[in-house]
C-alpha positions as CSV (number, residue, x, y, z in Angstrom):
1,M,10.0,23.4,0.9
2,G,10.3,27.2,0.3
3,V,13.2,28.9,-1.4
4,R,14.7,32.2,-0.5
5,V,16.8,34.6,-2.6
6,R,18.9,36.8,-0.2
7,F,20.2,40.3,-1.0
8,S,22.4,42.7,1.0
9,D,22.4,45.4,-1.7
10,V,19.3,47.5,-2.0
11,D,19.8,48.1,-5.7
12,E,19.9,44.4,-6.4
13,L,16.6,43.9,-4.6
14,I,15.0,46.8,-6.4
15,E,16.1,45.3,-9.8
16,E,14.7,41.9,-8.8
17,L,11.4,43.6,-7.8
18,R,11.3,45.4,-11.1
19,L,11.8,42.2,-13.0
20,S,9.3,40.3,-10.9
21,R,6.7,42.9,-10.1
22,E,3.8,41.1,-11.7
23,A,4.6,38.0,-9.6
24,V,4.8,39.8,-6.2
25,H,2.0,38.1,-4.2
26,G,-0.7,40.6,-3.5
27,G,1.6,43.4,-4.7
28,I,2.9,43.7,-1.2
29,V,6.5,44.2,-0.1
30,R,7.2,44.1,3.7
31,V,9.8,46.6,5.0
32,T,11.1,47.0,8.6
33,G,14.1,47.9,10.7
34,M,15.5,44.9,12.5
35,L,17.2,45.3,15.8
36,R,19.3,42.5,17.3
37,A,21.4,42.4,20.5
38,S,25.1,42.3,19.6
39,A,27.0,39.3,21.1
40,E,30.4,40.8,20.4
41,L,29.7,44.3,21.9
42,P,27.5,44.0,24.9
43,G,25.2,47.0,25.4
44,T,24.8,47.6,21.6
45,R,22.3,46.5,19.1
46,T,22.9,45.9,15.4
47,V,20.4,47.6,13.0
48,S,19.5,46.3,9.5
49,L,16.9,47.2,7.0
50,V,14.9,44.1,6.1
51,A,12.6,44.0,3.1
52,T,10.8,40.8,1.9
53,A,8.5,40.0,-1.0
54,L,6.7,36.7,-1.6
55,L,6.4,35.7,-5.2
56,D,3.3,33.8,-6.5
57,D,5.5,30.8,-7.2
58,G,6.5,30.6,-3.5
59,L,10.0,32.2,-3.9
60,L,10.8,34.6,-1.1
61,L,13.0,37.6,-1.8
62,R,14.8,38.9,1.3
63,L,17.0,42.0,1.7
64,E,19.0,42.4,4.8
65,A,21.1,45.6,4.6
66,P,23.2,46.3,7.6
67,C,23.0,49.9,8.8
68,G,25.3,50.0,11.9
69,R,24.9,49.9,15.7
70,L,22.9,51.6,18.3
71,W,25.0,52.2,21.4
72,G,23.5,52.2,24.9
73,D,20.3,54.3,24.9
74,G,20.8,55.1,21.2
75,E,21.1,58.9,21.7
76,D,24.7,59.4,20.7
77,A,26.1,60.7,17.4
78,A,27.1,57.2,16.1
79,S,23.6,55.9,16.8
80,A,22.1,58.9,15.0
81,E,24.2,58.1,11.9
82,T,23.0,54.5,12.1
83,R,19.3,55.6,12.2
84,G,20.0,58.0,9.3
85,R,21.4,55.1,7.2
86,L,18.4,53.0,8.1
87,E,15.9,55.7,7.0
88,A,17.8,56.5,3.8
89,L,17.8,52.9,2.7
90,R,14.1,52.5,3.8
91,E,13.2,55.5,1.7
92,R,15.0,54.1,-1.4
93,V,13.0,50.8,-1.1
94,L,9.7,52.7,-0.5
95,A,10.3,55.0,-3.4
96,A,11.1,52.1,-5.7
97,C,8.0,50.3,-4.6
98,R,5.8,53.3,-5.3
99,E,7.4,53.7,-8.7
100,L,6.7,50.0,-9.4
101,G,3.1,50.2,-8.2
102,L,3.8,47.9,-5.2
103,E,2.3,48.5,-1.8
104,T,4.6,48.5,1.3
105,R,3.7,47.3,4.7
106,A,5.5,46.7,8.0
107,G,6.8,43.3,9.0
108,I,8.7,40.4,7.4
109,Y,7.6,37.4,5.4
110,E,9.4,34.3,6.6
111,L,9.5,30.7,5.3
112,P,7.9,28.1,7.5
113,G,10.3,26.9,10.2
114,E,12.6,30.0,10.1
115,E,10.7,32.1,12.7
116,R,13.0,33.4,15.4
């Protein structure tokens, strides 16, 4: 059985990566933008930054930081703000990983049985 530590705050994940950097499996942190259809507002998608790191002991660190919604075709001002928040958070994680000597790649690590 795998264990996951969940974060919604980027700074908390960065601190955990700093404390655990020697144990990050392969030195790889996976970072991606996650889009999900919104059940409560049809025609919109929620956007979150997701970053995951697998530690050598099997512990999975997972950040899911909500960034907002994309409306319709995603070309309006509110959607642009959401994309801006996503990119700002992504850059904070990427910069911290560079500073810690960790490689970043796209995608998400998942525990067995939690695939969607």
